[in-house]
Each structure stands twice: as C-alpha cells, then as structure tokens.
C-alpha positions as CSV (number, residue, x, y, z in Angstrom):
1,M,7.3,14.0,-4.2
2,K,8.1,16.7,-1.2
3,D,10.4,19.5,-0.9
4,G,12.4,18.5,-3.9
5,H,12.6,14.9,-3.3
6,F,10.9,12.0,-4.9
7,Y,10.2,9.0,-2.6
8,A,9.5,5.5,-4.1
9,V,9.6,1.7,-3.4
10,L,10.9,-0.6,-5.8
11,D,9.4,-4.0,-6.8
12,A,12.4,-5.7,-5.0
13,G,11.5,-4.0,-1.6
14,F,13.8,-1.1,-1.3
15,A,12.4,2.4,-0.3
16,I,14.6,5.2,-1.9
17,C,14.8,8.9,-1.8
18,L,16.1,10.9,-4.9
19,K,16.6,14.5,-5.5
20,S,13.9,15.4,-7.9
21,D,15.9,17.9,-10.0
22,T,18.9,15.7,-10.6
23,G,17.8,12.1,-9.9
24,V,20.8,11.5,-7.5
25,Q,19.9,8.9,-4.9
26,V,20.0,10.3,-1.4
27,W,19.3,7.1,0.5
28,K,18.2,3.5,-0.1
29,E,16.9,1.1,2.5
30,K,15.7,-2.5,2.3
31,L,12.1,-2.8,3.7
32,G,11.6,-6.6,2.9
33,G,9.3,-8.5,0.7
34,E,8.1,-7.7,-2.9
35,F,6.0,-4.9,-3.8
36,Y,3.2,-4.5,-6.2
37,S,1.3,-1.7,-4.7
38,S,2.3,1.9,-4.8
39,P,3.5,3.8,-1.6
40,V,1.2,6.5,-0.3
41,M,2.5,9.9,1.3
42,V,0.4,11.5,3.8
43,G,1.8,14.7,5.5
44,D,5.5,13.6,6.6
45,R,4.8,9.9,6.5
46,I,4.8,7.2,3.6
47,Y,2.7,4.0,3.9
48,A,4.1,1.1,1.8
49,T,2.5,-2.2,1.8
50,N,4.3,-5.3,0.6
51,L,2.8,-8.5,-1.4
52,R,2.7,-10.6,1.8
53,G,0.4,-7.9,3.6
54,K,3.0,-6.0,5.8
55,T,2.5,-2.4,5.8
56,F,5.8,-0.2,6.6
57,V,5.3,3.5,7.9
58,Y,8.5,5.7,7.4
59,E,9.3,9.2,7.6
60,A,9.4,11.4,4.2
61,T,12.7,13.0,4.8
62,P,16.0,13.3,2.9
63,A,17.9,13.4,6.1
64,R,17.8,9.7,6.8
65,F,15.4,6.7,6.5
66,K,13.6,6.4,9.6
67,L,11.3,3.4,10.0
68,L,8.0,4.5,12.3
69,A,6.1,1.3,12.3
70,E,5.5,-2.3,10.7
71,N,2.0,-3.8,10.7
72,Q,1.1,-7.2,9.3
73,L,-2.6,-7.4,8.3
74,S,-3.2,-10.3,6.1
75,D,-1.4,-12.8,3.6
76,E,-1.5,-11.0,0.4
77,V,-1.8,-7.5,-0.8
78,F,-1.9,-6.3,-4.5
79,A,-3.8,-3.1,-4.1
80,T,-2.4,0.3,-3.0
81,P,-3.8,1.8,0.3
82,S,-6.2,4.6,0.3
83,I,-6.3,7.3,2.7
84,C,-9.1,9.6,3.7
85,G,-9.1,11.9,6.4
86,S,-7.6,9.9,9.4
87,R,-8.5,6.6,7.7
88,I,-6.5,4.0,6.0
89,Y,-8.4,1.6,3.5
90,L,-6.9,-1.5,2.4
91,R,-8.0,-4.5,0.2
92,V,-6.2,-7.6,1.5
93,A,-6.6,-11.4,0.8
94,Q,-6.2,-14.5,2.7
95,R,-4.8,-17.4,0.7
96,G,-5.7,-20.9,0.5
97,E,-8.2,-23.4,-1.1
98,N,-10.4,-20.5,-1.6
99,R,-8.7,-17.1,-1.8
100,Q,-10.8,-14.5,-0.3
101,E,-10.3,-10.7,-0.4
102,F,-11.6,-8.4,2.3
103,P,-11.7,-4.6,2.8
104,Y,-10.2,-3.1,6.0
105,C,-10.7,0.4,7.3
106,I,-8.0,1.3,9.9
107,G,-9.0,4.5,12.0
108,N,-10.9,6.1,14.6
109,A,-14.6,6.3,14.0
110,A,-14.9,9.4,16.3
111,S,-12.7,11.2,13.6
112,Q,-15.3,10.8,10.8
113,T,-15.9,14.0,8.7
114,R,-19.6,15.0,8.2
C-alpha cells in the first residue's frame, strides 16, 4: 500500500491498483503467466515474479500502469523475491528430470552495507 492505494498481482497474472479506502479499482493490467509469489514494493517500484521465472518491474502509481522492465531468470519460481539494500534475492528452479533450485543475488557488490 502506498499513498492511499493498494497494489497487488492476481494469480491469473494481472497487476491491479485499488483505492485503499473504497476498494474501487483504479487500473488493471495483464502481465502474463500465473503468479504464486507475492509482489514486493521498494520505493516507487513493484517487483513481481511469475511461475515461469519472469520478473516484471513496474511503477507504483495510481495515474497509470507503467512497465519499467521484464527479466527472465529461470524456468520456475514459487518464492517471493526479497529485497535488502540494493540487492534482490530470488530462489529459482530449473525443471527437468532432476528439478534443482538455486538462490540468486542480483545487485552491485560495491553497494554492500557494512
């Protein structure tokens, strides 16, 4: 929730913005794919990763839906991304005969906090 608006991603792959006091839908946009993980808001950005491993980054504003980036990292993601400092942590999986999970850390090593 931010500035009186609630942002969410529906299981069926839609990003939505609702007025938090009335529940009135402000906008709804198709991202694509199914979502089992929760979106994460950092500042004015929302990070949402679908089941097939694609992460969408969009702006948290009631004015309109604005997609900032799309990134494909893996075959499968069930876990919600975690944000710490300027890093994104994800647990992803490669499907196949022997499904394997891997942790990823995306960010600049020089931006570590000590």
